[in-house]
C-alpha positions as CSV (number, residue, x, y, z in Angstrom):
1,X,156.6,116.8,49.4
2,X,156.4,120.2,47.8
3,X,155.3,123.1,50.5
4,X,152.4,125.4,49.3
5,X,152.8,128.9,50.2
6,X,149.7,130.9,50.7
7,X,150.7,134.4,49.6
8,X,149.5,137.9,50.5
9,X,149.9,139.9,47.2
10,X,150.4,143.7,47.1
11,X,150.4,145.1,43.8
12,X,152.1,148.5,43.4
13,X,150.0,149.1,40.0
14,X,146.9,147.3,39.0
15,X,146.7,145.6,35.5
16,X,143.4,147.2,34.8
17,X,144.1,147.4,31.0
18,X,144.1,143.7,30.8
19,X,140.6,143.4,32.4
20,X,139.4,145.9,29.9
21,X,141.3,144.7,27.1
22,X,139.7,145.5,23.5
23,X,139.3,142.8,21.0
24,X,142.3,142.8,18.4
25,X,144.8,143.9,21.1
26,X,147.4,141.6,23.1
27,X,146.2,141.9,26.5
28,X,144.9,138.3,26.4
29,X,148.7,137.6,26.9
30,X,148.6,138.7,30.5
31,X,145.4,137.0,31.9
32,X,146.6,134.6,34.5
33,X,146.9,130.9,33.1
34,X,145.8,129.4,36.6
35,X,143.2,130.0,39.5
36,X,146.0,130.2,41.7
37,X,147.9,132.9,39.7
38,X,144.8,134.6,39.5
39,X,143.9,134.6,43.0
40,X,147.3,136.2,43.8
41,X,147.1,139.2,41.5
42,X,147.7,137.6,38.1
43,X,151.4,138.8,37.7
44,X,153.4,137.4,40.5
45,X,157.1,136.7,39.4
46,X,158.9,136.1,42.5
47,X,157.6,132.8,43.9
48,X,160.2,130.0,43.4
49,X,158.1,126.7,43.4
50,X,157.8,123.5,41.5
51,X,154.6,125.0,39.8
52,X,155.1,125.5,36.0
53,X,152.0,127.9,35.8
54,X,154.1,130.4,37.9
55,X,156.8,131.0,35.2
56,X,154.0,132.9,33.1
57,X,155.6,136.2,33.4
58,X,159.1,135.1,34.4
59,X,161.0,132.3,32.6
60,X,163.8,132.4,34.9
61,X,161.6,130.2,37.3
62,X,161.7,127.4,35.1
63,X,163.4,124.3,36.8
64,X,164.4,120.8,36.6
65,X,161.7,120.0,39.7
66,X,158.8,120.7,37.0
67,X,160.2,118.1,34.7
68,X,157.0,116.6,32.7
69,X,154.7,119.0,34.4
70,X,151.4,119.5,32.2
71,X,149.3,122.6,32.9
72,X,145.7,122.9,31.4
73,X,143.3,125.8,32.1
74,X,140.1,127.0,30.4
75,X,138.1,130.1,31.2
76,X,134.9,131.2,30.1
77,X,135.7,135.0,30.7
78,X,132.8,137.2,29.6
79,X,129.9,136.2,27.4
80,X,131.1,134.2,24.6
81,X,134.8,135.0,25.2
82,X,136.6,131.4,25.8
83,X,140.5,131.1,26.6
84,X,142.2,127.9,26.9
85,X,145.7,127.3,27.6
86,X,148.0,124.3,27.7
87,X,151.7,123.9,28.4
88,X,154.2,121.1,29.0
89,X,157.5,121.5,30.9
90,X,160.7,119.3,30.5
91,X,164.0,119.1,32.1
92,X,166.9,120.8,30.3
93,X,170.3,119.8,30.8
94,X,170.7,119.1,34.5
95,X,169.0,121.7,36.3
96,X,167.2,123.9,33.9
97,X,163.8,123.3,32.0
98,X,162.0,124.5,28.7
99,X,158.5,124.9,28.4
100,X,156.1,124.9,25.3
101,X,152.8,126.4,25.4
102,X,149.6,127.3,23.4
103,X,147.1,130.0,24.3
104,X,144.0,130.7,22.2
105,X,141.1,132.9,22.8
106,X,138.0,133.0,21.0
107,X,135.8,136.2,21.2
108,X,132.7,134.4,19.6
109,X,130.5,134.9,16.6
110,X,129.6,138.4,15.2
111,X,127.0,139.4,12.6
112,X,128.6,141.3,9.7
113,X,126.8,144.3,7.8
114,X,128.0,146.4,5.1
115,X,127.9,150.3,4.8
116,X,124.3,150.0,3.7
117,X,123.1,147.6,6.5
118,X,123.0,144.7,4.4
119,X,123.8,141.4,6.1
120,X,127.0,139.7,5.0
121,X,126.8,136.9,7.3
122,X,128.4,135.7,10.5
123,X,132.1,135.8,11.3
124,X,134.4,134.9,14.1
125,X,137.3,136.4,15.8
126,X,140.3,135.0,17.7
127,X,144.0,135.1,18.7
128,X,146.5,132.2,19.2
129,X,150.0,132.4,20.9
130,X,152.7,129.7,20.6
131,X,155.4,130.3,23.3
132,X,159.0,128.4,23.8
133,X,160.7,129.1,27.0
134,X,163.7,128.0,29.0
135,X,165.1,128.6,32.3
136,X,168.6,127.8,33.6
137,X,170.7,128.6,36.8
138,X,173.7,130.6,36.3
139,X,175.0,130.0,40.1
140,X,173.6,128.5,43.2
141,X,171.2,131.5,43.8
142,X,170.8,133.2,40.4
143,X,168.5,132.1,37.5
144,X,168.0,133.3,34.0
145,X,165.5,132.4,31.4
146,X,163.7,133.7,28.2
147,X,160.7,133.0,25.9
148,X,160.0,133.5,22.3
149,X,156.3,133.9,21.3
150,X,154.6,133.7,18.1
151,X,151.1,135.4,17.7
152,X,148.5,135.1,15.2
153,X,145.1,136.9,14.9
154,X,142.2,136.3,12.7
155,X,139.1,138.6,12.5
156,X,136.7,138.1,9.8
157,X,138.7,138.4,6.6
158,X,141.7,140.2,8.2
159,X,144.6,138.6,9.8
160,X,147.8,139.8,11.8
161,X,151.0,138.2,13.0
162,X,153.6,139.1,15.7
163,X,156.6,138.1,17.6
164,X,157.5,138.7,21.2
165,X,160.2,138.0,23.5
166,X,160.2,137.9,27.4
167,X,163.3,137.8,29.5
168,X,163.6,137.2,33.5
169,X,166.4,137.1,36.4
170,X,165.7,135.7,39.6
171,X,167.6,135.7,42.9
172,X,166.7,132.8,45.5
173,X,168.2,132.2,49.0
174,X,166.9,129.1,50.1
175,X,168.1,129.6,53.9
176,X,166.4,133.1,54.3
177,X,163.5,132.4,52.1
178,X,164.0,135.6,50.2
179,X,163.6,135.7,46.2
180,X,163.9,138.7,43.9
181,X,163.0,138.8,40.4
182,X,163.3,141.1,37.3
183,X,161.4,140.6,34.2
184,X,160.3,142.1,30.8
185,X,157.5,140.6,28.8
186,X,156.2,141.1,25.2
187,X,159.3,142.9,23.7
188,X,158.7,142.6,20.0
189,X,155.9,143.9,17.4
190,X,153.7,143.2,14.5
191,X,155.1,141.8,11.3
192,X,152.0,141.8,9.8
193,X,149.3,144.3,10.6
194,X,145.2,143.8,11.3
195,X,144.3,145.9,7.9
196,X,145.5,149.4,8.4
197,X,145.6,149.2,12.2
198,X,148.9,148.6,13.9
199,X,148.8,147.5,17.3
200,X,151.8,147.7,19.5
201,X,152.8,144.7,21.9
202,X,152.0,145.5,25.9
203,X,155.5,145.5,27.0
204,X,155.9,145.6,30.7
205,X,158.6,145.7,33.2
206,X,158.0,143.9,36.5
207,X,160.0,143.6,39.5
208,X,159.1,141.2,42.6
209,X,160.0,140.3,45.7
210,X,159.0,137.2,48.0
211,X,159.9,136.6,51.8
212,X,158.9,133.2,53.4
213,X,157.8,133.6,56.8
214,X,159.9,131.7,59.3
215,X,158.0,128.6,61.2
216,X,154.6,129.6,58.9
217,X,153.3,128.3,55.7
218,X,152.8,131.9,54.3
219,X,155.1,134.4,52.2
220,X,154.6,138.1,51.7
221,X,154.9,139.0,48.0
222,X,155.3,142.3,46.6
223,X,155.0,143.1,42.8
224,X,155.5,146.0,40.9
225,X,153.6,146.1,37.4
226,X,154.0,148.2,34.2
227,X,157.1,150.1,35.4
228,X,157.6,151.3,32.1
229,X,154.7,153.4,32.1
230,X,154.2,155.7,34.9
231,X,151.4,157.9,33.4
232,X,148.2,156.2,34.9
233,X,146.2,159.2,35.0
234,X,143.6,158.2,32.1
235,X,142.7,155.2,34.8
236,X,141.0,157.7,37.0
237,X,138.6,158.6,34.1
238,X,136.9,155.3,34.3
Protein backbone atom coordinates (compact mmCIF):
# COMPACT_ATOMS: atom_id res chain seq x y z
CA UNK A 1 0.00 0.00 0.00
CA UNK A 2 1.51 3.26 -1.11
CA UNK A 3 2.20 5.64 1.73
CA UNK A 4 0.96 9.18 1.17
CA UNK A 5 3.26 11.88 2.45
CA UNK A 6 1.82 15.23 3.45
CA UNK A 7 4.52 17.70 2.43
CA UNK A 8 5.48 21.07 3.87
CA UNK A 9 6.90 23.00 0.93
CA UNK A 10 9.28 25.89 1.36
CA UNK A 11 10.09 27.48 -2.03
CA UNK A 12 13.26 29.54 -2.11
CA UNK A 13 12.04 31.40 -5.19
CA UNK A 14 8.39 31.63 -6.24
CA UNK A 15 7.40 30.91 -9.88
CA UNK A 16 5.53 34.21 -10.25
CA UNK A 17 6.45 34.40 -13.91
CA UNK A 18 4.29 31.33 -14.56
CA UNK A 19 1.25 32.84 -12.86
CA UNK A 20 1.59 36.05 -14.87
CA UNK A 21 2.53 34.45 -18.17
CA UNK A 22 1.67 36.18 -21.42
CA UNK A 23 -0.10 34.53 -24.32
CA UNK A 24 2.53 33.38 -26.79
CA UNK A 25 5.11 32.39 -24.20
CA UNK A 26 5.91 28.96 -22.84
CA UNK A 27 4.96 29.53 -19.20
CA UNK A 28 2.14 27.00 -19.57
CA UNK A 29 4.78 24.26 -19.40
CA UNK A 30 5.39 25.05 -15.71
CA UNK A 31 1.75 25.03 -14.56
CA UNK A 32 1.28 21.97 -12.26
CA UNK A 33 -0.41 18.98 -13.90
CA UNK A 34 -2.21 17.86 -10.73
CA UNK A 35 -3.99 19.37 -7.74
CA UNK A 36 -1.47 17.72 -5.43
CA UNK A 37 1.51 19.29 -7.17
CA UNK A 38 -0.22 22.66 -7.11
CA UNK A 39 -0.90 22.38 -3.37
CA UNK A 40 2.79 21.61 -2.76
CA UNK A 41 4.07 24.67 -4.60
CA UNK A 42 3.96 23.46 -8.19
CA UNK A 43 7.61 22.48 -8.78
CA UNK A 44 8.48 19.77 -6.24
CA UNK A 45 11.25 17.58 -7.72
CA UNK A 46 12.47 15.37 -4.86
CA UNK A 47 9.45 13.40 -3.61
CA UNK A 48 10.03 9.75 -4.49
CA UNK A 49 6.60 8.09 -4.67
CA UNK A 50 4.73 5.90 -7.12
CA UNK A 51 2.68 8.79 -8.52
CA UNK A 52 3.44 9.67 -12.13
CA UNK A 53 2.31 13.32 -11.91
CA UNK A 54 5.16 14.05 -9.46
CA UNK A 55 7.68 13.55 -12.28
CA UNK A 56 6.58 16.68 -14.21
CA UNK A 57 9.81 18.63 -13.53
CA UNK A 58 12.12 15.68 -12.84
CA UNK A 59 11.93 12.63 -15.15
CA UNK A 60 14.48 10.75 -13.04
CA UNK A 61 11.64 10.02 -10.56
CA UNK A 62 9.98 7.72 -13.11
CA UNK A 63 10.00 4.12 -11.93
CA UNK A 64 8.53 0.70 -12.67
CA UNK A 65 6.10 1.09 -9.76
CA UNK A 66 4.20 3.59 -11.99
CA UNK A 67 3.53 0.87 -14.57
CA UNK A 68 0.32 1.55 -16.54
CA UNK A 69 -0.59 4.69 -14.64
CA UNK A 70 -2.80 7.18 -16.47
CA UNK A 71 -2.87 10.81 -15.33
CA UNK A 72 -5.65 13.17 -16.42
CA UNK A 73 -6.16 16.79 -15.46
CA UNK A 74 -8.26 19.73 -16.59
CA UNK A 75 -8.12 23.34 -15.43
CA UNK A 76 -10.39 26.27 -16.27
CA UNK A 77 -7.67 28.73 -15.33
CA UNK A 78 -8.71 32.33 -16.01
CA UNK A 79 -11.78 33.44 -17.96
CA UNK A 80 -11.76 31.43 -21.21
CA UNK A 81 -8.33 29.87 -20.68
CA UNK A 82 -8.58 26.07 -20.54
CA UNK A 83 -5.69 23.70 -19.87
CA UNK A 84 -5.77 19.91 -20.19
CA UNK A 85 -3.08 17.30 -19.65
CA UNK A 86 -2.98 13.53 -20.16
CA UNK A 87 -0.09 11.11 -19.72
CA UNK A 88 0.53 7.38 -19.69
CA UNK A 89 3.44 5.66 -17.91
CA UNK A 90 4.79 2.19 -18.68
CA UNK A 91 7.60 0.00 -17.36
CA UNK A 92 10.97 0.36 -19.12
CA UNK A 93 13.37 -2.60 -18.87
CA UNK A 94 13.15 -3.97 -15.32
CA UNK A 95 13.16 -0.98 -12.95
CA UNK A 96 12.69 2.07 -15.15
CA UNK A 97 9.71 3.63 -16.86
CA UNK A 98 8.80 5.74 -19.87
CA UNK A 99 6.02 8.26 -20.05
CA UNK A 100 4.18 9.86 -22.96
CA UNK A 101 2.04 12.93 -22.43
CA UNK A 102 0.13 15.71 -24.18
CA UNK A 103 -0.59 19.16 -22.75
CA UNK A 104 -3.02 21.56 -24.41
CA UNK A 105 -3.98 25.11 -23.49
CA UNK A 106 -6.63 27.18 -25.25
CA UNK A 107 -6.77 30.94 -24.70
CA UNK A 108 -10.30 31.26 -26.08
CA UNK A 109 -11.83 33.21 -28.93
CA UNK A 110 -10.81 36.75 -29.91
CA UNK A 111 -12.26 39.40 -32.20
CA UNK A 112 -9.84 40.60 -34.85
CA UNK A 113 -9.64 44.11 -36.32
CA UNK A 114 -7.38 45.67 -38.95
CA UNK A 115 -5.51 48.96 -38.60
CA UNK A 116 -8.64 50.91 -39.60
CA UNK A 117 -10.80 49.25 -36.96
CA UNK A 118 -12.68 47.05 -39.41
CA UNK A 119 -13.62 43.64 -38.03
CA UNK A 120 -11.74 40.72 -39.57
CA UNK A 121 -13.74 38.08 -37.72
CA UNK A 122 -12.98 35.91 -34.71
CA UNK A 123 -9.92 33.74 -34.21
CA UNK A 124 -8.51 31.40 -31.58
CA UNK A 125 -5.13 30.92 -29.90
CA UNK A 126 -3.68 27.76 -28.41
CA UNK A 127 -0.49 25.90 -27.44
CA UNK A 128 0.15 22.15 -27.44
CA UNK A 129 3.12 20.16 -26.15
CA UNK A 130 3.95 16.48 -26.73
CA UNK A 131 6.41 14.99 -24.23
CA UNK A 132 8.25 11.67 -24.11
CA UNK A 133 10.19 10.92 -20.91
CA UNK A 134 12.25 8.03 -19.56
CA UNK A 135 13.77 7.32 -16.15
CA UNK A 136 15.99 4.49 -14.95
CA UNK A 137 18.19 3.70 -11.93
CA UNK A 138 21.98 3.91 -12.17
CA UNK A 139 22.66 2.25 -8.81
CA UNK A 140 20.66 1.27 -5.74
CA UNK A 141 20.22 4.94 -4.72
CA UNK A 142 20.84 6.98 -7.88
CA UNK A 143 18.38 7.53 -10.73
CA UNK A 144 18.64 9.48 -13.98
CA UNK A 145 16.01 10.64 -16.45
CA UNK A 146 15.34 12.78 -19.48
CA UNK A 147 12.49 14.23 -21.54
CA UNK A 148 12.08 15.43 -25.12
CA UNK A 149 9.27 17.88 -25.83
CA UNK A 150 7.77 19.20 -29.08
CA UNK A 151 5.74 22.40 -28.72
CA UNK A 152 3.39 23.92 -31.26
CA UNK A 153 1.62 27.28 -31.10
CA UNK A 154 -1.16 28.65 -33.27
CA UNK A 155 -2.41 32.25 -32.99
CA UNK A 156 -4.80 33.40 -35.70
CA UNK A 157 -2.81 32.91 -38.93
CA UNK A 158 0.62 32.71 -37.24
CA UNK A 159 2.24 29.54 -35.92
CA UNK A 160 5.43 28.55 -34.11
CA UNK A 161 7.30 25.36 -33.29
CA UNK A 162 9.89 24.62 -30.61
CA UNK A 163 11.82 21.69 -29.15
CA UNK A 164 12.78 21.34 -25.49
CA UNK A 165 14.73 18.89 -23.35
CA UNK A 166 14.62 18.14 -19.60
CA UNK A 167 17.27 16.26 -17.61
CA UNK A 168 17.05 15.06 -14.02
CA UNK A 169 19.07 13.30 -11.33
CA UNK A 170 17.80 11.89 -8.04
CA UNK A 171 19.42 10.31 -4.98
CA UNK A 172 17.04 8.49 -2.61
CA UNK A 173 17.90 6.48 0.51
CA UNK A 174 14.92 4.47 1.67
CA UNK A 175 16.49 3.75 5.06
CA UNK A 176 16.98 7.40 6.02
CA UNK A 177 14.03 8.78 4.04
CA UNK A 178 16.27 11.41 2.42
CA UNK A 179 15.97 12.44 -1.22
CA UNK A 180 18.09 14.90 -3.22
CA UNK A 181 17.25 16.00 -6.76
CA UNK A 182 18.68 18.20 -9.49
CA UNK A 183 16.88 19.00 -12.73
CA UNK A 184 17.18 21.31 -15.71
CA UNK A 185 13.98 21.97 -17.64
CA UNK A 186 13.14 23.40 -21.05
CA UNK A 187 16.57 23.43 -22.63
CA UNK A 188 16.10 24.21 -26.31
CA UNK A 189 14.54 26.87 -28.49
CA UNK A 190 12.24 27.80 -31.33
CA UNK A 191 12.68 26.28 -34.76
CA UNK A 192 9.91 28.44 -36.19
CA UNK A 193 9.08 31.84 -34.71
CA UNK A 194 5.65 33.38 -34.22
CA UNK A 195 5.88 35.91 -37.03
CA UNK A 196 8.86 38.19 -36.32
CA UNK A 197 8.66 37.52 -32.59
CA UNK A 198 11.28 35.10 -31.26
CA UNK A 199 10.48 33.72 -27.79
CA UNK A 200 13.06 32.08 -25.55
CA UNK A 201 12.28 28.84 -23.74
CA UNK A 202 11.83 29.23 -19.95
CA UNK A 203 14.94 27.22 -19.03
CA UNK A 204 15.18 26.57 -15.29
CA UNK A 205 17.62 24.92 -12.90
CA UNK A 206 15.95 23.35 -9.85
CA UNK A 207 17.43 21.76 -6.72
CA UNK A 208 15.29 19.87 -4.23
CA UNK A 209 15.60 18.07 -0.89
CA UNK A 210 13.01 15.94 0.90
CA UNK A 211 13.24 14.35 4.36
CA UNK A 212 10.56 11.91 5.50
CA UNK A 213 9.90 12.35 9.23
CA UNK A 214 10.43 9.24 11.30
CA UNK A 215 7.25 7.68 12.76
CA UNK A 216 5.10 10.43 11.20
CA UNK A 217 3.20 10.60 7.87
CA UNK A 218 4.88 13.90 6.99
CA UNK A 219 7.85 15.08 4.97
CA UNK A 220 9.80 18.31 4.81
CA UNK A 221 10.55 19.51 1.29
CA UNK A 222 12.76 22.39 0.18
CA UNK A 223 12.91 23.43 -3.46
CA UNK A 224 15.12 26.03 -5.12
CA UNK A 225 13.55 27.37 -8.32
CA UNK A 226 14.89 29.32 -11.30
CA UNK A 227 18.49 29.15 -10.06
CA UNK A 228 19.83 30.26 -13.43
CA UNK A 229 18.29 33.68 -12.89
CA UNK A 230 19.31 35.47 -9.69
CA UNK A 231 18.00 38.89 -10.72
CA UNK A 232 14.38 39.08 -9.58
CA UNK A 233 14.29 42.80 -8.87
CA UNK A 234 11.61 43.22 -11.55
CA UNK A 235 9.18 41.25 -9.36
CA UNK A 236 9.29 44.04 -6.78
CA UNK A 237 7.75 46.46 -9.25
CA UNK A 238 4.46 44.56 -9.35
